[in-house]
C-alpha positions as CSV (number, residue, x, y, z in Angstrom):
1,M,-12.1,-39.2,-20.3
2,K,-12.7,-35.8,-21.2
3,K,-14.8,-35.0,-17.9
4,L,-11.0,-36.4,-15.6
5,L,-9.0,-34.6,-18.4
6,V,-11.4,-31.2,-18.3
7,L,-11.6,-32.1,-13.8
8,V,-7.8,-32.3,-13.5
9,L,-7.2,-29.1,-15.7
10,G,-9.1,-27.0,-13.9
11,L,-7.1,-28.4,-10.3
12,I,-4.2,-27.8,-12.1
13,C,-5.3,-23.5,-13.1
14,A,-6.9,-23.7,-9.1
15,A,-3.5,-24.0,-7.6
16,T,-1.3,-22.0,-9.8
17,L,-3.9,-19.4,-8.7
18,S,-4.0,-19.7,-5.8
19,L,-0.4,-20.1,-5.5
20,N,0.3,-17.0,-7.5
21,A,-2.0,-15.2,-5.0
22,A,-0.3,-16.2,-2.5
23,D,2.9,-14.3,-3.3
24,A,1.4,-11.5,-4.6
25,K,2.4,-8.3,-2.3
26,P,3.6,-10.0,0.9
27,G,4.8,-6.8,2.4
28,K,2.0,-4.8,2.1
29,K,-0.1,-4.9,5.4
30,Q,-3.9,-3.7,5.6
31,L,-4.1,-0.4,7.6
32,T,-6.7,-0.2,10.6
33,P,-9.5,2.3,10.0
34,E,-8.2,4.9,12.6
35,Q,-4.5,4.5,11.0
36,K,-6.8,4.9,7.1
37,T,-8.6,8.2,8.9
38,L,-5.1,9.6,10.1
39,R,-3.9,9.3,6.4
40,K,-6.9,10.4,5.0
41,E,-6.2,13.9,7.1
42,M,-2.7,13.6,6.4
43,M,-3.4,13.8,2.4
44,Q,-6.0,17.1,3.1
45,K,-3.8,18.8,5.1
46,Y,-0.7,18.3,3.7
47,D,-1.3,16.8,-0.3
48,T,-0.5,20.6,-1.7
49,N,-0.6,19.6,-6.1
50,G,-3.6,17.0,-4.9
51,D,-1.8,14.6,-6.8
52,K,-2.7,12.1,-3.4
53,K,1.1,11.1,-3.2
54,L,3.3,12.9,-0.9
55,D,6.7,13.7,-2.3
56,A,9.6,15.0,-0.2
57,D,8.9,18.9,-0.5
58,E,5.8,17.8,1.2
59,I,6.6,15.6,4.0
60,A,9.4,17.8,4.7
61,K,6.2,20.2,6.0
62,I,4.5,18.2,7.9
63,S,4.9,19.4,11.6
64,T,6.5,18.0,13.9
65,E,3.2,17.4,15.8
66,D,1.9,15.5,13.4
67,K,5.1,13.7,12.5
68,D,5.2,11.8,16.4
69,K,1.3,11.8,15.6
70,Y,2.0,9.6,12.4
71,E,4.8,7.5,13.2
72,K,3.3,6.5,17.1
73,A,0.2,4.6,14.5
74,G,2.8,3.8,12.2
75,I,1.7,5.4,8.6
76,M,4.5,8.4,8.4
77,P,5.3,8.4,4.6
78,K,8.8,7.9,3.8
79,A,10.4,10.3,1.3
80,P,10.5,8.9,-2.7
81,K,13.7,8.5,-3.7
82,K,15.6,11.5,-6.2
83,K,16.1,10.6,-9.3
84,K,19.7,10.6,-10.7
85,N,20.3,12.3,-13.9
């Protein structure tokens, strides 16, 4: 009887974990190797403060050629929203 109870509880836990994993970050897509390379290049070139994120000022400094290249690759960053004070 204890084995059956442990088995049922184990199956319930496994089902719960798999459902939670399916719900986690549904909008996040995986980058291709080419996109990862371009993103790394962009960070090296435009991340002037070294925080591994592009803020609005850094995004504004991206050249037109680079913007076109990154938009074609589908990795152009969006400018972060400014906080209201």
